[in-house]
C-alpha positions in Angstrom: -7.0 -5.3 61.2 -5.2 -8.4 62.6 -5.7 -10.4 59.4 -3.6 -7.9 57.3 0.0 -8.6 56.5 2.5 -7.0 58.9 3.7 -4.6 56.3 0.2 -3.3 55.8 -0.9 -3.5 59.5 1.8 -1.1 60.5 1.4 1.3 57.6 0.0 4.8 58.3 -3.6 5.4 57.8 -4.6 7.8 55.0 -7.3 10.3 55.7 -10.7 8.8 54.7 -13.0 10.5 52.3 -16.6 11.2 53.4 -18.6 8.0 53.1 -15.5 5.8 52.2 -13.5 3.4 54.5 -10.0 4.3 55.7 -7.2 3.7 53.1 -4.0 2.1 54.0 -0.7 3.3 52.5 2.3 1.1 52.6 5.9 1.7 51.7 7.6 -0.1 48.8 11.0 -1.7 49.3 14.1 0.4 49.0 14.6 -0.7 45.4 11.3 0.9 44.4 10.4 4.5 45.0 7.2 5.2 46.9 6.3 8.3 45.0 3.7 8.1 42.2 5.9 10.3 40.1 8.6 7.6 39.8 6.1 4.8 39.0 5.6 3.8 35.3 2.9 5.9 33.7 0.6 3.6 31.6 -2.0 6.2 30.9 -0.4 7.1 27.6 -0.4 3.5 26.4 -3.4 2.7 24.2 -5.4 -0.1 25.7 -4.6 -3.5 24.1 -7.8 -5.2 22.8 -6.1 -8.0 20.8 -4.9 -6.0 17.8 -1.5 -4.5 17.1 0.2 -6.6 19.8 3.7 -5.7 18.6 3.1 -2.0 19.0 1.6 -2.4 22.5 4.4 -4.7 23.6 7.0 -2.2 22.6 5.3 0.6 24.5 5.0 -1.4 27.7 8.5 -2.6 27.4 9.8 1.0 26.9 7.9 2.3 30.0 9.2 -0.5 32.2 12.7 -0.2 30.8 12.9 3.5 31.8 12.3 2.4 35.4 14.7 -0.6 35.2 11.9 -3.1 35.7 12.2 -5.1 32.4 13.9 -8.0 34.2 10.7 -8.8 36.1 9.0 -9.7 32.8 11.2 -12.7 32.5 12.4 -13.6 36.0 10.7 -15.9 38.4 10.8 -15.5 42.2 14.0 -16.4 44.0 14.3 -19.9 45.2 13.9 -20.5 48.9 17.2 -21.1 50.7 19.3 -18.8 48.6 21.5 -16.2 50.2 19.6 -13.1 51.4 16.4 -14.9 50.4 14.0 -12.6 52.3 15.6 -9.4 50.9 15.6 -10.7 47.3 12.0 -11.9 47.7 10.9 -8.6 49.0 12.6 -6.8 46.1 11.1 -9.2 43.6 7.6 -8.8 44.9 7.8 -5.0 44.7 9.0 -5.1 41.1 6.5 -7.8 40.1 3.6 -5.7 41.5 4.7 -2.6 39.6 5.0 -4.6 36.3 1.6 -6.3 36.9 0.0 -2.9 37.6 1.5 -1.5 34.3 0.4 -4.5 32.2 -3.1 -4.8 33.6 -3.8 -1.0 33.4 -2.9 -1.1 29.7 -5.2 -4.0 28.8 -8.8 -3.6 27.7 -11.5 -4.7 30.2 -12.2 -7.9 28.3 -8.6 -9.0 28.5 -8.0 -7.6 32.0 -10.7 -9.9 33.4 -8.9 -12.9 31.9 -5.4 -12.2 33.1 -6.2 -10.5 36.4 -6.1 -13.8 38.4 -2.5 -14.4 37.6 -0.1 -13.2 40.3 3.2 -13.0 38.3 4.0 -10.4 35.7 6.2 -12.8 33.7 3.4 -15.3 33.4 1.0 -12.7 32.0 3.7 -11.4 29.6 4.5 -14.9 28.3 0.8 -15.8 27.8 0.1 -12.6 25.9 3.2 -13.1 23.7 2.3 -16.7 23.0 -1.3 -15.9 22.0 -1.0 -12.7 20.0 2.6 -12.6 18.7 1.9 -14.7 15.7 -1.8 -14.0 15.4 -3.0 -13.8 11.8 -4.7 -10.6 10.9 -8.3 -11.1 10.0 -9.1 -9.4 6.8 -12.7 -8.4 5.9 -14.3 -9.2 2.6 -14.2 -5.6 1.6 -10.5 -5.3 2.5 -9.8 -8.4 0.5 -11.5 -7.0 -2.6 -9.5 -3.8 -2.3 -6.3 -5.8 -1.9 -7.1 -7.8 -5.0 -7.8 -4.7 -7.1 -4.6 -3.1 -6.0 -2.6 -6.2 -6.9 -4.4 -6.3 -10.3 -3.5 -2.7 -11.0 0.1 -3.3 -10.1 0.3 -6.3 -12.3 -1.2 -4.4 -15.3 1.2 -1.6 -14.7 4.1 -4.0 -14.8 3.0 -5.6 -18.0 2.5 -2.2 -19.6 6.0 -1.0 -18.6 7.5 -4.2 -20.0 5.7 -3.8 -23.3 6.7 -0.1 -23.5 10.3 -1.1 -22.9 10.2 -3.8 -25.5 8.7 -1.4 -28.0 11.5 1.1 -27.4 14.1 -1.5 -27.9 12.5 -2.7 -31.1 12.4 0.9 -32.5 16.0 1.3 -31.6 17.0 -1.8 -33.5 14.9 -0.8 -36.5 16.5 2.6 -36.7 20.0 1.3 -36.4 21.7 1.1 -39.9 22.6 -2.5 -40.9 26.2 -3.1 -42.0 27.2 -5.7 -44.6 30.0 -8.1 -44.0 32.6 -5.8 -45.5 31.5 -2.8 -43.4 31.1 -4.9 -40.3 34.7 -6.2 -40.7 36.9 -4.1 -38.3 39.7 -4.3 -40.9 37.6 -2.5 -43.5 36.5 0.2 -41.1 40.0 1.8 -41.0 41.1 3.1 -44.4 44.7 3.3 -43.3 44.9 -0.3 -42.3 47.8 -1.9 -44.3 45.9 -5.2 -44.6 43.2 -3.4 -46.5 45.6 -2.0 -49.0 47.2 -5.4 -50.0 46.0 -6.3 -53.5 45.1 -9.8 -54.4 47.7 -11.6 -56.3 46.7 -12.0 -60.0 47.4 -15.3 -61.7 48.2 -15.9 -65.4 46.2 -18.1 -67.7 48.3 -21.3 -68.0 46.9 -21.9 -71.6 47.9 -18.6 -73.2 49.9 -16.8 -70.5 47.7 -13.8 -70.3 46.4 -12.3 -67.0 43.0 -11.0 -68.1 41.2 -14.3 -67.7 41.5 -17.8 -66.2 42.2 -21.0 -68.1 38.6 -22.2 -68.2 37.7 -19.0 -70.0 40.5 -19.0 -72.5 39.5 -19.2 -76.2 42.7 -20.8 -77.1 41.9 -23.8 -75.0 40.1 -25.7 -77.8 42.8 -25.0 -80.3 45.4 -26.3 -77.9 43.6 -29.5 -77.6 43.6 -29.9 -81.4 47.3 -29.3 -81.6 48.0 -32.0 -79.1 46.1 -34.5 -81.4 48.2 -33.4 -84.5 51.4 -33.8 -82.6 50.6 -37.4 -81.7 49.7 -38.4 -85.4 53.2 -37.8 -86.9 54.8 -39.6 -84.1 52.6 -42.7 -84.7 53.4 -42.6 -88.5 57.2 -42.4 -87.9 57.0 -45.4 -85.6 55.1 -47.4 -88.2 57.5 -46.6 -91.0 60.5 -47.6 -88.8 58.8 -50.9 -88.0 58.3 -51.7 -91.7 61.9 -50.9 -92.5 63.2 -53.2 -89.9 61.1 -56.0 -91.2 
């Protein structure tokens, strides 16, 4: 018994079961209750075997958070020489043991054997997080085939929906009445619009003076050209006669 730590050597001895050695019960520091009812219950946490790490991590974190022990997942032991070092170290050791107990009891046997040698809860927590936080999910060949088929069905459904929508738009355009330029003009759509009632100005034929046709269609155009020639002839004769008289 002399090799045991003082805290355990002075602890009361629990009644021994038949055929088993005596059990020692020691008190936890004042910061941690010594009743099993106030200790974190890890029995409801599914054993972590390397899968669904995020879910397991949240459950363990929640259990420890209820008992205000989350800080021990990230804090290291107090440095020697600090104020109240012995008291702080005793408190940290108690919280660290409870966290280690909770973590190890929620690990599968294969993982528990790996992380059991570590003595600090924050080390175990950091190693598990580093290894499994970003672990890629291994997909079996069967799951991969199912995934590909689902993606193919979704792609075909998207193509079908787009084709159906395009066909509906085409039918809508086909059934819409097409308007000519006059009908599509917003001025012509309103019968009371004053701009629509303005009549085009009619021009007179500058050959005969009538308004029923244009000059290029006038039948008096050829006759008018002949009259111009006859008018020039007498003028030329008069000039010739006057020239002979002067000579």
